[in-house]
C-alpha positions in Angstrom: -27.6 -34.8 -57.4 -26.3 -38.5 -57.8 -27.5 -40.3 -60.8 -29.7 -43.4 -60.2 -27.4 -45.7 -62.1 -24.3 -44.9 -60.0 -26.4 -45.3 -56.8 -27.7 -48.7 -57.9 -24.2 -49.9 -58.6 -22.9 -48.8 -55.3 -25.8 -50.6 -53.6 -25.1 -53.8 -55.4 -21.4 -53.7 -54.5 -22.2 -53.1 -50.8 -24.8 -55.9 -50.7 -22.3 -58.3 -52.3 -19.7 -57.4 -49.7 -22.1 -57.9 -46.9 -23.2 -61.4 -48.3 -19.6 -62.5 -48.5 -18.8 -61.3 -45.0 -21.9 -63.1 -43.6 -20.9 -66.4 -45.4 -17.4 -66.2 -43.9 -18.7 -65.6 -40.4 -21.2 -68.5 -40.6 -18.4 -71.0 -40.6 -16.5 -69.5 -37.6 -18.8 -70.6 -34.8 -20.6 -73.7 -33.7 -24.1 -72.1 -33.5 -25.0 -68.7 -35.0 -28.0 -66.6 -34.4 -29.0 -63.1 -35.4 -31.1 -60.5 -33.6 -32.0 -56.9 -34.6 -30.7 -54.1 -32.5 -33.1 -52.3 -30.2 -35.1 -55.6 -29.7 -37.4 -55.5 -26.7 -36.8 -57.5 -23.6 -37.8 -61.1 -24.0 -37.4 -61.2 -27.7 -36.8 -64.7 -28.9 -33.3 -65.4 -30.3 -33.0 -69.2 -30.6 -33.5 -72.5 -29.0 -29.9 -72.8 -27.8 -30.3 -76.0 -25.7 -31.8 -77.9 -28.6 -29.3 -76.5 -31.1 -26.4 -77.5 -28.8 -27.8 -81.0 -28.4 -28.5 -80.6 -24.7 -31.5 -82.0 -22.8 -33.7 -79.5 -20.9 -33.7 -81.8 -17.9 -29.9 -81.7 -17.6 -29.4 -77.9 -17.8 -29.6 -77.3 -14.1 -27.8 -80.6 -12.9 -24.9 -79.9 -15.3 -24.6 -76.3 -14.1 -25.5 -74.7 -17.4 -24.0 -71.2 -17.5 -23.2 -68.7 -20.2 -20.7 -65.9 -20.4 -20.0 -63.2 -23.0 -17.0 -61.0 -23.7 -18.1 -57.4 -23.7 -21.7 -58.3 -24.0 -22.6 -57.9 -20.4 -26.1 -59.3 -19.7 -27.6 -58.4 -23.0 -28.7 -62.0 -23.6 -30.0 -64.6 -21.2 -31.1 -68.2 -21.3 -34.4 -69.6 -19.8 -33.3 -72.8 -18.1 -36.8 -74.1 -18.1 -37.3 -74.2 -21.9 -33.7 -73.6 -23.2 -34.6 -70.5 -25.1 -32.0 -67.7 -25.7 -33.8 -64.3 -25.4 -32.9 -60.6 -25.2 -32.4 -59.5 -21.6 -31.7 -55.8 -22.1 -31.5 -53.1 -24.8 -28.9 -53.8 -27.5 -27.5 -50.7 -29.3 -25.4 -51.9 -32.2 -23.7 -48.5 -32.5 -22.7 -48.5 -28.9 -21.6 -52.1 -29.0 -19.6 -52.1 -32.3 -19.4 -48.5 -33.5 -19.2 -48.3 -37.3 -17.7 -51.8 -37.7 -19.4 -53.7 -40.5 -19.3 -56.9 -38.4 -21.1 -56.8 -35.0 -21.5 -60.0 -33.0 -21.9 -61.1 -29.4 -19.7 -64.1 -28.7 -21.0 -66.4 -26.0 -19.4 -69.2 -24.2 -21.8 -71.9 -23.0 -20.3 -74.2 -20.3 -21.8 -77.3 -18.8 -20.2 -79.8 -16.4 -20.4 -83.5 -15.6 -18.7 -83.9 -18.1 -17.2 -80.5 -18.8 -18.1 -79.2 -22.2 -17.8 -75.8 -23.8 -19.8 -74.4 -26.8 -19.3 -71.2 -28.7 -22.3 -69.3 -29.8 -22.2 -66.2 -32.0 -25.2 -63.8 -32.1 -25.1 -61.3 -34.9 -26.6 -57.9 -34.1 -28.3 -56.7 -37.2 -28.5 -53.0 -37.9 -31.8 -51.1 -38.1 -32.2 -47.6 -39.4 -32.4 -45.9 -36.0 -29.9 -43.1 -36.5 -30.5 -40.1 -38.8 -27.8 -38.4 -40.8 -26.1 -35.8 -38.7 -24.1 -32.8 -40.0 -21.2 -31.3 -37.9 -23.4 -28.3 -37.2 -26.9 -27.0 -37.8 -25.6 -23.9 -39.6 -22.6 -23.1 -41.8 -21.4 -19.8 -43.0 -19.5 -19.4 -46.3 -17.7 -16.3 -47.5 -17.5 -15.9 -51.3 -16.0 -13.1 -53.2 -18.2 -11.6 -55.9 -15.4 -12.0 -58.4 -15.4 -15.8 -58.1 -15.6 -17.3 -61.6 -18.4 -19.6 -62.6 -18.0 -23.3 -61.7 -16.1 -22.3 -58.6 -16.3 -25.1 -56.0 -16.8 -24.7 -52.3 -16.3 -27.9 -50.4 -18.9 -28.9 -47.8 -18.6 -31.2 -44.9 -21.0 -34.1 -45.4 -23.2 -35.7 -42.9 -22.4 -38.9 -41.0 -24.8 -41.8 -40.1 -24.0 -44.1 -37.2 -25.7 -47.0 -39.0 -24.0 -49.2 -41.5 -24.7 -50.6 -44.9 -27.7 -49.4 -46.8 -28.9 -47.5 -43.7 -25.7 -45.4 -43.8 -25.8 -44.8 -47.6 -26.6 -41.1 -47.8 -28.0 -39.0 -50.6 -28.0 -35.2 -50.6 -30.4 -32.6 -51.9 -29.9 -28.9 -52.0 -32.7 -26.4 -51.9 -33.3 -24.7 -55.2 -31.0 -21.8 -56.0 -30.2 -19.9 -59.1 -26.6 -19.4 -58.0 -25.5 -22.8 -56.8 -25.9 -26.5 -57.4 -24.6 -29.5 -55.4 -21.9 -31.7 -56.8 -21.2 -35.1 -55.2 -18.1 -37.1 -55.9 -17.5 -40.7 -54.6 -13.9 -41.8 -54.0 -12.5 -45.3 -54.0 -13.4 -45.8 -50.3 -17.1 -45.2 -50.8 -16.9 -41.9 -49.1 -18.5 -38.8 -50.6 -17.1 -35.4 -51.2 -19.6 -32.5 -51.4 -19.0 -29.3 -53.2 -21.2 -26.2 -53.7 -20.6 -25.2 -57.4 -21.2 -21.7 -58.6 -23.5 -21.7 -61.6 -24.2 -17.9 -61.9 -21.9 -15.0 -61.2 -22.3 -13.3 -57.9 -23.0 -9.6 -57.5 -22.7 -8.4 -53.9 -24.6 -5.2 -54.8 -27.6 -7.3 -55.9 -27.4 -10.2 -53.4 -25.2 -9.9 -50.3 -26.4 -13.1 -48.6 -27.8 -16.3 -49.9 -29.6 -18.9 -47.6 -29.6 -22.6 -48.7 -30.8 -25.8 -47.0 -28.8 -29.0 -47.5 -30.8 -32.2 -46.8 -29.1 -35.6 -46.2 -31.3 -38.7 -46.5 -30.1 -42.3 -45.6 -31.1 -45.5 -47.5 -33.0 -47.1 -44.6 -36.7 -47.9 -44.5 -38.2 -45.7 -43.3 -35.8 -43.0 -44.5 -34.3 -40.6 -41.9 -33.0 -37.2 -42.8 -30.7 -34.5 -41.5 -30.3 -30.9 -42.5 -27.8 -28.0 -42.3 -28.5 -24.3 -43.0 -26.0 -22.8 -45.4 -25.5 -19.0 -45.1 -23.4 -17.6 -48.0 -22.1 -14.1 -47.6 -20.8 -12.4 -50.8 -17.5 -10.5 -50.3 -15.8 -8.1 -52.5 -12.2 -7.4 -53.7 -9.9 -10.5 -53.3 -10.9 -12.7 -56.1 -8.2 -15.5 -56.1 -8.1 -18.3 -53.5 -5.2 -20.4 -52.5 -5.0 -23.7 -54.4 -3.3 -27.1 -53.5 -1.5 -29.5 -55.8 -4.1 -32.2 -55.1 -7.3 -32.3 -53.2 -6.5 -35.4 -51.2 -3.1 -36.4 -49.8 -2.6 -40.0 -48.5 0.0 -40.8 -45.8 0.9 -44.0 -44.0 2.5 -44.0 -40.5 3.7 -46.6 -38.2 1.7 -46.6 -35.0 4.8 -46.4 -32.8 6.1 -43.3 -34.6 7.9 -40.8 -32.3 6.1 -37.7 -31.0 6.7 -34.7 -33.3 7.4 -36.7 -36.4 6.6 -34.8 -39.7 3.5 -36.2 -41.3 3.3 -34.0 -44.4 4.3 -30.5 -45.5 1.5 -28.8 -47.4 2.2 -26.3 -50.2 -0.5 -24.1 -51.8 -0.3 -21.1 -54.2 -2.4 -17.9 -54.7 -2.5 -16.0 -58.0 -2.9 -12.7 -56.3 -0.1 -10.4 -55.3 0.9 -8.7 -52.2 -0.9 -9.5 -49.0 -3.6 -11.3 -51.0 -1.1 -14.0 -51.8 0.2 -14.5 -48.3 -1.2 -17.9 -47.2 -1.7 -19.3 -43.7 -2.8 -22.9 -42.8 -5.2 -24.3 -40.2 -7.4 -27.3 -39.4 -10.9 -27.0 -40.5 -13.4 -26.1 -37.8 -15.1 -29.4 -38.4 -12.1 -31.5 -37.3 -12.8 -33.6 -34.3 -11.1 -33.0 -31.0 -9.4 -36.4 -31.2 -7.5 -35.3 -34.3 -6.4 -32.1 -32.7 -4.9 -34.1 -29.8 -3.0 -36.4 -32.1 -1.8 -33.9 -34.8 -0.7 -30.2 -35.0 -0.2 -27.9 -38.0 2.2 -25.0 -38.4 0.2 -22.0 -39.7 3.2 -20.5 -41.6 4.9 -23.5 -43.1 2.0 -25.9 -43.5 3.9 -28.7 -41.7 1.6 -31.3 -39.9 3.3 -33.2 -37.1 2.3 -35.8 -34.6 1.6 -35.0 -31.0 0.7 -37.7 -28.5 0.8 -41.4 -29.0 -0.8 -43.1 -32.0 -2.4 -46.5 -31.4 -3.5 -48.7 -34.3 -5.7 -50.7 -31.9 -7.5 -47.5 -30.9 -7.9 -45.8 -34.3 -6.8 -47.3 -37.6 -7.0 -44.1 -39.8 -7.6 -40.4 -39.6 -9.0 -37.9 -42.2 -7.8 -34.3 -41.6 -9.5 -31.3 -43.3 -7.0 -28.4 -43.8 -7.8 -24.8 -44.9 -5.3 -22.5 -46.6 -6.4 -18.9 -46.5 -4.8 -15.7 -47.8 -4.5 -12.3 -46.1 -6.7 -10.5 -48.6 -9.7 -8.5 -47.6 -11.9 -10.3 -47.7 -9.7 -13.4 -47.2 -10.0 -16.3 -49.6 -9.4 -19.9 -48.7 -8.5 -23.3 -50.3 -9.2 -26.8 -48.9 -7.6 -30.2 -49.0 -7.9 -33.5 -47.1 -5.1 -35.6 -45.6 -5.9 -39.3 -45.3 -3.6 -40.8 -42.6 -3.5 -44.6 -42.3 -1.7 -46.3 -39.4 0.4 -49.4 -40.0 0.2 -52.0 -37.2 3.3 -53.2 -35.4 3.7 -56.0 -32.9 3.3 -54.0 -29.7 0.8 -56.1 -27.8 1.6 -59.2 -26.0 -0.8 -62.2 -26.1 -3.1 -62.7 -23.2 -4.0 -66.1 -21.7 -7.1 -66.5 -19.5 -8.3 -69.7 -17.9 -12.1 -69.8 -18.0 -12.8 -73.1 -16.2 -10.9 -75.6 -14.0 -11.9 -79.1 -13.0 -9.6 -80.1 -10.1 -8.3 -82.2 -8.6 -8.0 -84.9 -11.2 -8.2 -88.5 -10.1 -5.0 -90.5 -10.8 -7.2 -93.1 -12.6 -8.8 -90.6 -14.9 -9.2 -91.7 -18.5 -7.0 -90.3 -21.3 -8.7 -87.2 -22.9 -10.3 -86.0 -19.7 -10.7 -82.2 -19.9 -9.0 -80.4 -17.0 -9.2 -76.7 -17.9 -10.5 -74.4 -20.7 -8.3 -71.6 -21.9 -8.6 -68.6 -24.2 -5.8 -66.6 -25.8 -6.1 -63.2 -27.5 -3.9 -60.5 -29.0 -5.0 -57.0 -29.8 -2.7 -56.8 -32.8 -3.9 -57.6 -36.3 -2.7 -59.8 -39.1 0.3 -62.0 -38.4 1.0 -60.0 -35.3 -2.3 -61.2 -33.9 -1.9 -64.9 -34.7 -1.2 -66.7 -31.5 0.1 -70.3 -30.9 0.0 -72.0 -27.6 2.5 -74.5 -26.1 2.6 -76.5 -22.9 5.4 -77.5 -20.5 7.3 -80.5 -21.9 7.4 -84.0 -20.4 4.1 -83.8 -18.6 1.1 -86.2 -19.1 -1.0 -83.3 -20.5 -1.6 -81.7 -23.8 -3.4 -78.7 -25.3 -6.2 -79.3 -27.8 -7.5 -76.5 -30.0 -11.3 -76.5 -29.8 -12.1 -73.3 -31.6 -10.5 -70.1 -32.8 -8.2 -69.0 -30.0 -9.8 -71.5 -27.6 -7.9 -74.5 -26.1 -8.7 -77.4 -23.8 -6.1 -78.8 -21.3 -6.6 -82.6 -21.5 -5.0 -85.7 -19.9 -2.5 -87.3 -22.3 -0.8 -89.9 -20.0 -1.3 -92.0 -16.9 -1.1 -90.4 -13.5 0.4 -91.8 -10.3 -0.2 -89.7 -7.2 2.4 -91.6 -5.2 5.1 -90.6 -7.8 3.9 -87.0 -8.6 1.2 -85.5 -6.3 0.8 -82.3 -8.3 2.0 -80.6 -11.6 2.9 -77.0 -12.1 2.1 -76.4 -15.8 3.1 -73.3 -17.8 1.1 -72.4 -20.8 3.0 -70.2 -23.3 1.3 -68.1 -25.9 3.5 -66.6 -28.7 2.3 -64.4 -31.5 3.6 -64.4 -35.1 5.1 -60.9 -35.1 8.8 -60.1 -35.7 10.2 -60.1 -33.1 7.4 -62.2 -31.5 5.9 -61.4 -28.1 4.8 -64.0 -25.6 3.0 -64.5 -22.3 2.6 -67.3 -19.9 0.0 -68.6 -17.5 0.5 -71.1 -14.7 -1.9 -73.9 -13.9 -1.5 -76.0 -10.8 -2.9 -79.5 -11.3 -3.4 -81.5 -8.2 -3.7 -85.3 -8.6 -6.5 -86.9 -6.5 -5.7 -90.1 -4.7 -7.4 -93.5 -5.5 -6.9 -96.6 -3.4 -4.4 -98.4 -5.6 -1.7 -99.4 -3.0 -2.2 -102.1 -0.4 -0.6 -101.7 3.0 3.0 -103.2 3.0 4.8 -104.7 6.0 8.6 -104.2 6.3 9.1 -108.0 6.2 6.9 -110.9 5.5 7.5 -112.7 8.8 8.5 -111.7 12.3 9.9 -113.9 15.1 8.8 -113.0 18.7 10.1 -114.4 22.0 7.7 -114.4 25.0 8.3 -115.7 28.4 5.8 -118.2 29.6 3.5 -117.3 32.5 3.1 -113.8 31.2 0.5 -111.4 32.6 -2.9 -111.5 30.8 -3.2 -108.7 28.3 0.6 -107.9 28.1 2.0 -106.3 25.0 4.3 -108.7 23.1 4.9 -107.1 19.7 3.8 -104.3 17.4 3.2 -104.7 13.7 3.3 -101.8 11.4 2.3 -101.5 7.7 2.8 -98.5 5.4 0.3 -97.5 2.8 1.6 -95.2 0.0 -1.9 -93.7 -0.6 -3.2 -90.6 1.2 -5.9 -89.8 3.7 -8.6 -92.5 4.1 -6.9 -94.7 1.6 -3.8 -94.7 3.8 -5.6 -95.3 7.1 -4.6 -98.9 8.1 -6.6 -101.2 10.4 -5.1 -104.4 11.8 -6.9 -107.7 12.6 -6.1 -111.3 13.3 -6.5 -114.0 10.6 -8.6 -116.3 12.6 -7.7 -120.0 12.8 -7.9 -122.9 15.3 -5.0 -123.6 17.6 -5.7 -127.1 18.7 -9.2 -127.1 20.0 -9.3 -123.4 20.7 -9.7 -120.3 18.6 -6.6 -118.1 17.9 -8.5 -115.1 19.3 -8.5 -116.7 22.8 -4.7 -116.5 22.9 -3.8 -113.1 21.3 -5.5 -110.0 20.0 -4.4 -107.0 17.8 -5.3 -103.4 18.4 -7.0 -102.2 15.2 -5.3 -98.8 15.0 -1.8 -99.2 16.6 -1.1 -102.8 15.5 0.0 -103.8 19.0 -0.3 -107.5 19.7 -1.4 -108.6 23.2 -1.4 -112.0 24.8 -4.8 -112.5 26.3 -3.8 -115.2 28.8 -0.7 -116.6 30.4 1.2 -118.9 28.0 2.5 -122.2 29.0 5.6 -123.5 27.1 4.9 -127.0 28.2 1.5 -126.8 26.5 2.4 -124.5 23.5 6.0 -123.9 22.5 5.3 -122.1 19.2 2.2 -120.0 18.3 2.2 -119.1 14.6 -0.5 -116.8 13.2 -1.1 -114.1 10.6 -2.1 -110.4 11.1 -4.0 -108.7 8.3 -3.6 -105.0 7.5 -6.4 -103.4 5.5 -6.8 -99.8 4.4 -10.0 -97.7 4.5 -10.3 -97.2 0.7 -13.1 -98.3 -1.5 -12.6 -101.1 -2.3 -10.2 -101.8 0.6 -6.8 -103.4 0.0 -4.9 -105.5 2.4 -1.9 -107.7 3.1 -0.8 -110.2 5.7 2.3 -110.8 7.9 3.2 -114.0 9.8 4.2 -113.9 13.4 6.0 -116.7 15.0 5.7 -116.5 18.8 8.2 -118.7 20.6 7.3 -119.3 24.2 10.4 -119.1 26.4 10.7 -121.5 29.2 10.7 -120.5 32.9 11.5 -122.7 35.8 7.9 -123.4 36.8 8.0 -127.2 37.1 9.7 -129.1 39.9 11.4 -132.4 39.1 9.0 -135.3 39.0 10.2 -138.7 40.3 9.6 -141.8 38.1 8.8 -145.3 39.4 11.3 -148.0 38.6 11.0 -149.0 34.9 9.7 -152.5 34.2 10.7 -155.2 34.9 10.6 -154.4 38.6 14.0 -154.3 40.1 13.0 -156.1 43.2 13.6 -158.5 44.7 17.3 -157.5 44.7 20.0 -158.7 46.9 22.5 -156.3 48.3 25.1 -158.5 49.8 27.2 -157.3 52.6 30.3 -158.4 50.7 29.7 -155.8 48.0 32.8 -153.8 47.5 33.2 -150.0 47.1 31.9 -148.3 44.0 29.1 -150.9 43.3 25.8 -149.5 42.0 23.0 -150.8 44.2 20.0 -148.6 43.0 19.1 -145.7 40.8 16.7 -142.7 41.2 14.9 -141.6 38.0 13.3 -138.2 37.6 12.1 -135.9 34.8 11.4 -132.1 34.6 8.7 -130.8 32.3 10.8 -127.6 31.7 13.5 -127.4 29.1 17.2 -126.6 28.9 18.9 -125.9 32.2 15.6 -125.7 33.9 15.3 -129.5 33.1 18.9 -130.5 33.8 18.7 -132.4 37.0 21.3 -133.1 39.7 21.1 -135.5 42.6 22.6 -135.3 46.1 22.3 -137.4 49.2 20.7 -135.8 52.3 22.5 -135.7 55.6 19.9 -138.0 57.2 21.6 -140.9 55.4 24.9 -140.4 57.1 26.2 -143.2 59.4 25.6 -143.0 63.1 28.3 -141.4 65.2 29.6 -139.3 62.3 31.0 -142.3 60.5 31.4 -142.2 56.8 28.2 -143.0 54.9 28.3 -146.3 53.0 26.5 -144.9 50.0 26.7 -142.0 47.6 24.5 -140.8 44.7 25.8 -139.8 41.2 25.5 -136.0 40.7 23.9 -136.2 37.3 23.0 -140.0 37.0 21.0 -140.6 40.1 22.8 -143.9 40.6 23.3 -144.9 44.2 26.6 -146.7 44.8 28.7 -147.8 47.7 31.5 -145.7 49.0 33.2 -148.5 50.9 32.8 -152.2 51.5 29.8 -153.1 53.7 30.3 -154.8 57.0 28.3 -156.3 59.8 28.1 -153.0 61.6 25.9 -151.5 58.9 22.2 -151.8 59.6 20.2 -154.3 57.6 17.7 -151.7 56.6 19.1 -148.5 55.0 16.9 -145.5 54.5 18.4 -142.9 52.1 17.0 -139.4 51.2 17.9 -138.2 47.7 17.4 -134.6 46.8 16.6 -134.0 43.1 17.2 -130.4 42.0 17.1 -128.7 38.6 19.3 -125.8 37.4 16.7 -123.2 37.1 16.7 -119.8 38.8 15.5 -120.3 41.5 16.0 -124.0 41.5 13.1 -126.3 42.3 13.5 -129.6 44.1 12.0 -133.0 44.9 12.9 -135.6 47.5 13.1 -139.4 47.0 13.3 -141.9 49.8 15.2 -145.1 48.9 15.0 -148.3 51.2 17.8 -150.9 50.9 17.9 -154.3 52.6 21.3 -155.8 53.3 21.8 -159.6 53.5 24.7 -161.8 54.6 26.1 -164.0 51.8 23.6 -165.8 49.7 21.2 -166.8 52.4 18.5 -165.0 54.3 17.7 -162.4 55.2 16.5 -161.3 51.8 17.1 -157.8 50.6 15.0 -155.5 48.5 15.9 -152.3 46.8 13.2 -150.0 45.7 12.3 -146.4 45.2 9.6 -145.0 47.4 8.1 -141.7 46.6 6.9 -139.7 49.5 4.6 -141.4 52.1 4.5 -144.7 50.1 7.8 -145.8 51.5 6.3 -147.3 54.6 4.0 -149.7 52.7 6.9 -151.0 50.6 9.0 -152.3 53.5 6.8 -155.4 54.0 7.3 -156.7 50.4 10.4 -159.0 50.1 10.9 -160.9 46.9 13.4 -163.6 46.0 15.4 -162.4 43.1 18.0 -165.1 42.6 16.5 -166.6 39.5 15.8 -163.2 38.0 19.4 -162.1 38.6 20.8 -165.1 36.7 18.5 -164.5 33.8 19.3 -160.8 33.7 23.1 -161.5 33.7 22.7 -163.8 30.7 20.5 -161.4 28.8 22.9 -158.5 29.4 25.9 -160.6 28.2 24.0 -161.7 25.0 23.0 -158.1 24.3 26.6 -157.0 24.8 27.9 -159.5 22.2 25.2 -158.5 19.7 26.0 -154.8 20.2 29.7 -155.4 19.5 28.9 -157.3 16.3 26.5 -154.6 15.1 29.0 -151.9 16.0 31.8 -153.6 14.0 29.5 -154.0 11.0 28.6 -150.4 11.0 32.1 -149.2 11.4 33.2 -151.2 8.4 30.3 -150.2 6.2 30.2 -146.5 7.2 30.8 -144.0 4.3 34.0 -142.0 4.3 33.8 -139.1 6.7 31.0 -140.5 8.8 31.7 -140.1 12.5 34.2 -137.4 11.8 33.5 -133.9 13.1 32.5 -131.7 10.2 30.9 -128.3 10.1 27.2 -128.5 11.0 24.2 -126.4 10.3 23.5 -123.1 12.1 22.4 -123.8 15.7 20.4 -122.1 18.4 23.1 -121.5 21.0 22.4 -120.2 24.5 25.0 -119.5 27.2 24.7 -119.9 30.9 27.0 -120.3 33.9 27.7 -124.0 33.2 28.0 -124.0 29.5 26.2 -123.4 26.2 23.2 -125.3 25.0 22.7 -126.0 21.3 19.4 -127.3 20.0 17.3 -127.5 16.7 14.0 -125.5 16.8 12.3 -128.3 14.9 13.2 -130.7 17.7 14.5 -133.4 15.4 16.9 -136.0 16.7 20.5 -135.0 15.9 23.8 -136.8 15.9 26.5 -136.0 18.3 29.8 -135.5 16.6 32.2 -137.6 18.7 34.6 -138.8 16.0 34.3 -142.4 17.2 31.7 -143.8 14.9 27.9 -144.1 14.8 25.9 -141.7 17.0 24.9 -142.6 20.5 21.5 -142.1 21.9 20.7 -140.2 25.1 23.9 -138.2 25.2 24.7 -134.8 26.4 27.8 -133.3 24.8 29.8 -130.3 25.9 31.9 -129.0 23.1 33.4 -125.7 21.7 31.4 -123.7 19.2 31.9 -124.6 15.6 31.3 -122.4 12.5 27.9 -123.1 10.9 27.7 -125.6 8.1 26.4 -129.0 7.1 26.7 -131.9 9.4 27.0 -135.5 8.4 24.4 -137.8 10.1 20.9 -138.3 9.0 21.5 -136.8 5.5 19.5 -133.7 6.2 20.5 -130.0 6.5 18.6 -128.3 9.3 18.3 -124.6 9.9 19.2 -123.9 13.5 18.8 -120.5 15.2 21.2 -118.9 17.5 20.4 -116.9 20.6 21.9 -116.0 24.0 20.0 -116.5 27.2 21.9 -113.7 29.1 22.2 -115.8 32.2 18.5 -116.6 32.5 19.3 -120.3 33.0 17.1 -121.5 30.1 17.3 -121.6 26.3 15.1 -120.0 23.8 12.4 -122.4 22.4 14.4 -125.5 23.5 12.4 -128.4 25.0 14.6 -130.9 26.7 13.7 -133.9 28.8 16.3 -136.5 29.7 16.2 -139.5 27.6 14.0 -137.8 24.9 16.5 -135.7 22.9 20.1 -135.2 22.2 21.5 -131.7 22.7 24.9 -130.1 22.7 26.2 -127.7 25.2 29.2 -125.6 24.2 31.4 -124.4 27.1 34.3 -122.1 27.0 36.8 -125.0 27.1 38.0 -126.5 23.8 37.1 -130.2 24.3 34.1 -132.3 23.9 32.5 -134.2 26.8 29.7 -136.6 26.1 27.4 -137.8 28.9 24.8 -140.5 28.9 21.6 -138.8 30.3 20.2 -142.1 31.5 23.2 -143.2 33.5 25.1 -140.0 33.9 28.4 -141.6 33.0 31.1 -139.6 31.2 31.7 -141.5 28.1 34.4 -139.5 26.4 36.3 -136.3 26.7 38.5 -135.3 23.7 39.5 -132.5 21.4 38.0 -132.1 18.0 40.1 -133.0 15.1 41.1 -130.3 12.6 38.9 -131.9 9.9 
């Protein structure tokens, strides 16, 4: 029997160890509960929602869920009251075996935002397992010659419980021959021996029946029994003996199959066959030991067979019997304690328990993206795992608990630069050499509307012919948005404004999806030469972003206006004498006309109709200037010419096709300075008949006009001389001018400023002349001396269309330069049609 003092000391040491272990475990989890094993369904464990700081109303909206490793569905949470309760039977021995520490580790996960909590539920042992012996009956053979105090080892009982519940005490039924001796080794395990207290006499007692009772320390106490049958044998009275009763061996878990564990050596004091010894495992050895080890009966060598694994079993206790060949045979016993040494033979494991993807590119720093758990089956340093993440990425790993990590955002994201990240999480243990494992995480970046649509250029120039068909397509704008999906879907619209008295939307429209710009009505260059407006591009994001582009629509002229005849300018030219003595080449009248078109479409030419030819095929006395409209005599007038001359002048523009107008001119011829009086006038259309009756005396007016013209000529010469003397150096010389809009046609090249400012004509003879048309070779673009301004001029080619892009030209209203292929400059007065100069440009 065990003395009470030694038993009390063992109990105190065991309780102290359990208290220290419980104190260490209490700091390793966020929330810790305990529950006894075999608790009924519905047993209260703890108010988990309250202890974790969660509101009951947010458990369902935040997708409260709980997972356990190896715990199955043993525990469950009532989402209505937040109570953790027992869901199914918990058997501590099935869950943790004989481990002193038995806990169920729970992971509680809620979302919006993503949070994880670690809960540890300790399963407390109750005394629900009685002590169990290897068998219900054991037979021992003992020679009658065994001396007193001979010891016969017995296999003790085992209890699946732990702690006090597994602390066993033994009691042997009363016997005059034997008593029970219990010895406790340093590992709190007990060795039982049956000790002979009285000599045996087979002739008196051949068999002895004993009952061994094992009682645990639980409350209530549970017991187990084994029936001992002792048979007394005769003759062989010496048993084999070992050097020591317990042998301790350490082996590496990766030791090779067949490696020698230990070689046993025992001796027997007998002689002959009674001293010949054989070895075998005890009959109580578990099948697992027999699969891992084997013993040679003759030599006593114990070798490994099969693979040893520290993670499966950390130690083995092997009972060995040495028996002789006597009759009856006698045996000796020993125990081999084999401890395995862990090596780093298990790679870490990385598991991703939760993902929150995709992550918006405007997510805040510290946003949790994924939860990870690492584990290693090895122990000690070999089981210590560190995690690292791919370098140079805007993410980092944060340790939240033992072997638990959170993948969080550590930098700014830009989906337009990087749309997704392929992250590699590496887990490496502390063994030597270390083992490692990786896990890949694909993080997709969600788009936000942070990019406005962008046009290729801020401004576009469009050329459209006037008189276009309503609804015709004139241009297409296109903007690109670097965002994705709805944030990149662009819609176009007009930026509304007033064009004169009308809204812009009455002229043009923009297709919202394609960006096509349409002219809603025919455009008239004479009404609107330039239509400038803006088109807005906005995406479908929230909030939407947008940008604008400017369109300058130049309306190109078409020859849609016929020349219009002008009445004589005031003062009225009549009465006017046309004397018969007028010689050849004298100007007697002038036809004036304008064209609302521009460029070549507005360049007019004049010709005399055949109806004005002299009777009988004689040469006509009059001709008209091709470009001036001046009517002059071709010969000296004589008496044969009729007193009334009716001339038909055809005015024609240079458009394609050309448009015309007809002017009727009536001239009255007079002899000398006396009657009949003559009048010269321009009659447009049917009004010519009414003008024939009006005759006015113009003698006085003619004298006054001659005097005025002479005075004006003298004044002009004086002003011209003063300007020439005071002109700065280089004025009047031909210097490089600004870039011009140049258009070519069959008769030359037109040059004009799009801003329709008056320009100087570079003639090299002094100050600029008004109402001039100059034909000159093309010059390289550059500044031009004149009004002191530099103007930006555009350049285009009309491709033989007969008109120039965006150039409005009316005789007498603007100066323009036409550049033909020949290398000299010709300057015309548009009012009179006289060729003023024709010369080459100087090299300067």
